[in-house]
C-alpha positions as CSV (number, residue, x, y, z in Angstrom):
1,X,41.6,35.6,-6.9
2,X,38.4,35.5,-8.9
3,X,40.0,34.5,-12.2
4,X,42.3,31.7,-10.9
5,X,40.7,29.2,-13.4
6,X,41.8,31.5,-16.2
7,X,45.4,31.9,-14.9
8,X,47.0,30.5,-18.0
9,X,45.1,32.8,-20.3
10,X,46.0,36.4,-21.5
11,X,43.8,39.5,-21.3
12,X,43.5,40.9,-24.8
13,X,42.3,44.4,-25.6
14,X,40.0,44.4,-28.7
15,X,42.2,45.6,-31.6
16,X,40.0,48.7,-32.1
17,X,40.6,49.8,-28.5
18,X,43.5,52.0,-27.6
19,X,44.8,53.3,-24.3
20,X,46.0,56.9,-24.0
21,X,47.7,57.8,-20.7
22,X,47.4,61.2,-19.2
23,X,48.9,62.8,-16.1
24,X,46.3,61.7,-13.6
25,X,44.2,59.3,-15.5
26,X,43.9,57.4,-18.8
27,X,41.2,56.7,-21.3
28,X,40.5,53.6,-23.5
29,X,39.4,54.8,-26.9
30,X,36.8,52.5,-28.6
31,X,37.5,53.2,-32.2
32,X,34.7,50.9,-33.4
33,X,31.8,52.1,-31.3
34,X,33.1,55.7,-31.3
35,X,33.5,56.3,-27.5
36,X,35.9,56.2,-24.6
37,X,36.1,55.1,-21.1
38,X,38.0,56.6,-18.2
39,X,40.4,54.3,-16.3
40,X,43.0,54.7,-13.7
41,X,46.6,54.9,-14.8
42,X,47.3,51.8,-12.9
43,X,44.8,49.9,-15.1
44,X,46.4,51.4,-18.1
45,X,49.8,50.0,-17.0
46,X,48.2,46.7,-16.2
47,X,46.9,46.4,-19.7
48,X,50.3,47.1,-21.1
49,X,51.8,44.3,-19.0
50,X,48.9,42.0,-20.0
51,X,50.4,41.9,-23.5
52,X,53.3,39.8,-22.2
53,X,52.0,38.3,-18.9
54,X,49.2,35.7,-18.3
55,X,46.4,36.5,-15.8
56,X,48.1,34.3,-13.3
57,X,51.5,36.1,-13.7
58,X,49.7,39.4,-13.3
59,X,48.4,38.2,-9.9
60,X,51.8,37.1,-8.9
61,X,53.5,40.3,-10.0
62,X,51.0,42.6,-8.2
63,X,50.9,40.6,-5.0
64,X,48.1,39.1,-2.9
65,X,47.1,42.5,-1.4
66,X,46.2,43.7,-5.0
67,X,44.0,40.6,-5.9
68,X,40.7,42.4,-5.2
69,X,41.8,45.4,-7.4
70,X,42.8,43.1,-10.3
71,X,39.6,41.2,-10.0
72,X,37.6,44.6,-10.1
73,X,39.7,45.8,-13.1
74,X,39.0,42.6,-15.0
75,X,35.3,42.7,-14.1
76,X,35.1,46.3,-15.5
77,X,36.9,45.6,-18.7
78,X,34.8,42.5,-19.5
79,X,31.6,44.3,-18.6
80,X,32.4,47.2,-20.9
81,X,33.4,44.7,-23.7
82,X,36.9,46.2,-24.0
83,X,38.9,43.0,-23.5
84,X,38.6,39.2,-24.0
85,X,40.6,36.3,-22.9
86,X,42.7,34.1,-25.1
87,X,45.1,31.1,-24.6
88,X,48.8,31.3,-25.4
89,X,48.1,29.4,-28.8
90,X,45.3,31.7,-29.7
91,X,47.2,35.0,-29.0
92,X,48.9,35.2,-32.4
93,X,45.5,35.0,-34.1
94,X,44.7,38.4,-33.0
95,X,47.3,40.7,-34.4
96,X,47.2,44.5,-33.6
97,X,45.7,46.9,-36.2
98,X,48.1,48.9,-38.2
99,X,48.4,52.5,-36.9
100,X,49.6,53.8,-40.3
101,X,47.5,56.7,-41.5
102,X,47.2,57.1,-45.3
103,X,45.1,59.4,-47.6
104,X,45.2,58.9,-51.2
105,X,44.1,62.4,-52.3
106,X,45.8,65.8,-52.2
107,X,43.1,67.5,-50.0
108,X,40.9,65.8,-47.4
109,X,38.8,68.8,-46.4
110,X,38.2,72.4,-47.1
111,X,36.6,75.5,-45.6
112,X,35.0,78.2,-47.7
113,X,34.0,81.3,-45.9
114,X,31.5,83.8,-47.5
115,X,30.9,87.3,-46.3
116,X,28.3,89.8,-47.2
117,X,29.9,90.5,-50.5
118,X,31.3,87.4,-52.3
119,X,35.0,88.3,-52.8
120,X,36.0,85.3,-55.0
121,X,34.7,83.0,-57.7
122,X,33.0,80.3,-55.7
123,X,32.1,78.0,-58.6
124,X,35.7,78.0,-59.8
125,X,37.0,77.2,-56.3
126,X,34.5,74.2,-56.1
127,X,35.8,72.9,-59.4
128,X,39.4,73.1,-58.2
129,X,38.6,71.3,-54.9
130,X,37.2,68.6,-57.1
131,X,40.4,68.4,-59.0
132,X,42.2,68.0,-55.7
133,X,40.0,65.1,-54.7
134,X,38.5,66.9,-51.7
135,X,36.1,64.7,-49.7
136,X,34.7,67.0,-47.0
137,X,33.5,70.6,-47.5
138,X,32.5,73.2,-45.0
139,X,30.8,76.4,-46.2
140,X,30.3,79.2,-43.6
141,X,28.0,82.1,-44.4
142,X,28.5,85.2,-42.3
143,X,25.6,87.1,-44.0
144,X,22.3,85.7,-45.4
145,X,22.0,84.3,-48.8
146,X,18.8,83.4,-50.7
147,X,17.4,79.8,-50.9
148,X,18.2,80.0,-54.6
149,X,21.9,80.7,-53.9
150,X,22.1,77.8,-51.6
151,X,20.4,75.5,-54.2
152,X,22.8,76.6,-56.8
153,X,25.8,75.9,-54.4
154,X,24.5,72.4,-53.5
155,X,23.6,71.5,-57.1
156,X,27.1,72.4,-58.2
157,X,28.5,70.1,-55.4
158,X,26.3,67.2,-56.4
159,X,28.5,65.9,-59.2
160,X,31.8,66.8,-57.5
161,X,34.0,64.5,-55.3
162,X,32.6,65.8,-51.9
163,X,31.2,63.1,-49.7
164,X,30.0,65.4,-47.1
165,X,29.0,69.0,-46.8
166,X,28.6,71.0,-43.6
167,X,26.8,74.4,-43.8
168,X,26.9,77.3,-41.3
169,X,24.1,79.7,-42.1
170,X,23.0,82.9,-40.4
171,X,19.5,82.9,-39.0
172,X,16.9,84.1,-41.5
173,X,13.1,83.9,-40.9
174,X,12.7,82.9,-44.6
175,X,15.0,79.9,-44.1
176,X,12.6,78.2,-41.7
177,X,12.6,74.6,-40.5
178,X,10.6,73.3,-43.5
179,X,13.1,74.6,-45.9
180,X,16.0,73.3,-44.0
181,X,14.4,69.8,-44.0
182,X,13.8,70.2,-47.7
183,X,17.5,71.0,-48.4
184,X,18.7,68.0,-46.3
185,X,16.4,65.7,-48.1
186,X,17.1,67.0,-51.6
187,X,20.9,67.1,-51.2
188,X,22.0,64.1,-49.3
189,X,25.6,65.1,-49.2
190,X,24.7,67.4,-46.5
191,X,26.1,66.1,-43.2
192,X,24.9,69.0,-41.0
193,X,23.4,72.4,-41.2
194,X,24.0,74.8,-38.3
195,X,21.9,78.0,-38.2
196,X,23.6,80.5,-36.0
197,X,22.2,83.7,-34.4
198,X,18.8,81.9,-33.9
199,X,16.3,83.0,-31.2
200,X,17.0,79.7,-29.4
201,X,19.3,76.8,-29.4
202,X,17.8,73.5,-30.4
203,X,18.0,70.6,-32.7
204,X,15.5,69.8,-35.5
205,X,14.4,66.2,-35.2
206,X,12.6,64.5,-38.1
207,X,12.6,60.8,-38.8
208,X,13.2,61.4,-42.5
209,X,16.6,63.0,-42.0
210,X,17.9,62.0,-38.4
211,X,20.1,59.3,-39.9
212,X,21.2,61.4,-42.8
213,X,22.1,64.9,-41.3
214,X,22.1,67.0,-38.1
215,X,20.1,70.2,-38.3
216,X,20.8,72.7,-35.5
217,X,19.8,76.2,-34.4
218,X,22.3,77.9,-32.1
219,X,22.0,81.4,-30.5
220,X,25.6,82.4,-30.9
221,X,26.0,84.5,-34.0
222,X,29.0,83.6,-36.0
223,X,30.2,86.8,-37.7
224,X,33.7,85.8,-38.8
225,X,36.4,83.1,-38.6
226,X,37.3,83.9,-35.0
227,X,34.6,81.6,-33.6
228,X,36.6,78.6,-34.7
229,X,39.2,76.7,-32.7
230,X,37.2,75.8,-29.5
231,X,38.0,72.5,-27.8
232,X,35.1,70.9,-26.0
233,X,34.2,67.2,-25.2
234,X,31.3,67.4,-27.7
235,X,33.8,68.0,-30.5
236,X,35.8,64.8,-29.7
237,X,36.2,62.2,-32.5
238,X,36.7,58.8,-30.9
239,X,37.1,56.8,-34.1
240,X,39.9,54.8,-35.7
241,X,40.5,57.3,-38.6
242,X,40.9,60.3,-36.3
243,X,43.0,58.4,-33.8
244,X,45.5,57.1,-36.4
245,X,45.7,60.5,-38.0
246,X,46.5,62.2,-34.7
247,X,49.5,59.8,-34.4
248,X,50.9,60.9,-37.7
249,X,49.8,64.5,-38.2
250,X,47.8,67.6,-37.2
251,X,44.2,66.8,-36.7
252,X,42.9,70.2,-37.9
253,X,45.3,71.3,-40.6
254,X,46.5,68.0,-42.2
255,X,45.4,67.9,-45.9
256,X,43.3,71.1,-45.4
257,X,42.9,74.1,-47.6
258,X,40.6,77.1,-47.1
259,X,39.5,80.4,-48.6
260,X,38.7,83.1,-46.1
261,X,35.8,85.7,-46.5
262,X,38.2,88.0,-48.3
263,X,39.2,85.4,-50.9
264,X,42.6,84.7,-49.5
265,X,43.8,81.0,-49.8
266,X,45.0,79.7,-46.4
267,X,45.5,76.4,-44.6
268,X,42.6,77.6,-42.4
269,X,40.8,80.9,-42.4
270,X,42.1,81.6,-38.8
271,X,45.7,81.4,-40.0
272,X,47.8,84.5,-40.6
273,X,49.6,83.2,-43.6
274,X,48.0,83.7,-47.0
275,X,49.2,82.1,-50.2
276,X,47.4,84.5,-52.7
277,X,43.8,85.5,-53.7
278,X,41.6,82.7,-55.1
279,X,40.8,84.8,-58.2
280,X,44.6,85.1,-59.1
281,X,46.2,82.0,-57.7
282,X,44.9,78.5,-58.1
283,X,44.3,76.1,-55.2
284,X,46.9,73.7,-56.6
285,X,49.6,76.4,-56.9
286,X,48.9,77.6,-53.3
287,X,49.2,74.0,-52.1
288,X,52.5,73.6,-53.8
289,X,53.8,76.9,-52.3
290,X,56.6,76.9,-49.8
291,X,55.4,76.7,-46.2
292,X,51.7,75.7,-47.0
293,X,52.2,72.3,-45.5
294,X,54.6,73.1,-42.7
295,X,52.0,72.8,-39.9
296,X,50.3,69.7,-41.3
297,X,52.8,67.5,-39.4
298,X,52.6,69.1,-36.0
299,X,51.3,66.2,-33.7
300,X,49.8,66.4,-30.2
301,X,52.8,64.7,-28.8
302,X,54.8,68.0,-29.7
303,X,52.4,70.5,-28.3
304,X,52.8,71.9,-24.8
305,X,50.4,70.6,-22.3
306,X,48.5,68.5,-25.0
307,X,51.3,66.0,-25.0
308,X,50.4,64.8,-21.5
309,X,46.6,65.0,-22.0
310,X,44.5,61.8,-22.0
311,X,42.2,63.4,-24.8
312,X,45.1,64.2,-27.1
313,X,44.2,61.5,-29.8
314,X,40.5,62.2,-29.9
315,X,40.3,66.1,-29.9
316,X,40.9,68.3,-32.8
317,X,44.0,70.6,-32.6
318,X,44.1,74.3,-33.4
319,X,47.2,76.2,-34.5
320,X,45.3,79.4,-35.4
321,X,44.7,80.5,-31.9
322,X,47.5,79.8,-29.4
323,X,48.1,80.4,-25.7
324,X,51.5,81.8,-26.7
325,X,51.2,83.2,-30.2
326,X,55.0,83.3,-30.8
327,X,55.3,79.5,-30.0
328,X,54.1,77.2,-32.8
329,X,53.9,74.4,-30.3
330,X,51.8,76.2,-27.8
331,X,48.6,74.8,-26.3
332,X,45.5,76.0,-28.2
333,X,44.2,79.2,-26.6
334,X,40.6,78.0,-26.7
335,X,41.1,74.8,-24.7
336,X,40.2,75.2,-21.1
337,X,41.1,71.7,-20.0
338,X,43.8,71.2,-17.5
339,X,45.1,67.6,-17.6
340,X,47.1,68.1,-14.5
341,X,44.0,68.3,-12.4
342,X,41.5,66.8,-14.8
343,X,39.2,69.8,-14.8
344,X,37.5,71.9,-17.6
345,X,38.0,75.6,-16.3
């Protein structure tokens, strides 16, 4: 019983750390440092009981044969800086964080797809997104545009509400590494630039922009919206904002609006439902249309398979591509993780 001297104290998870239990294992999400740690489900259960029992009471409850396991668990949690010890008197000084998710604007993020022929008035759509207080913008080009076109787009965004801009650009030998660095430095709302269909996959590293934006070349060509919806560990978002949103709403579609490459207004370009053409219907009117917000509230706890997955509160859902298209609560078709065996297929 290694922690006998602390028998009257309580183990307390840091308020920004959250346990998510899966079928065969759990994770502790560190919402402050943006990561997660795998733990056995037994440890997840122990942490839940630690809310009401002292360390000494935990030893008693689990029995002498489990003392070494408890010692090992506490060692691990302290080493990873996931817990601390408090007295009964101090315990009330560390209340839990509110898990309520709020967003003050009408639209949190938007996707604008642009094909070979521009099929809608892009400047007008940008102005409408500004009126809806949109914070994050993703622009995906499926065909090359000139540097001047990109400059005009980014200049138009500079005075609008967008806090971050993510660009997906087709590979073009004229848009070389030097020009990408120039764009990232000149327009610091840019969070990332992904150049698809490149000769090789690599990241552009430069001390001037590494803390501002990520610049990437990927070999896969992105020719339409069907490349969206993939679930992989590198896309996880282990932060407080994403975690709390996942408890309340859909982590992909909530407060999102999009215009596809044909100019159709949708919740996401991969969705079937369209709410009019952007040249004929305003984004505000589409947003108010019946059914537009229906899928915003579909949470991971409601989705087949996802509801028992340990990653459910840090991954981004997809309702555009479903394993069972007729079932709105079906597992995302492009997620290959099996939580029943803990393997990515």
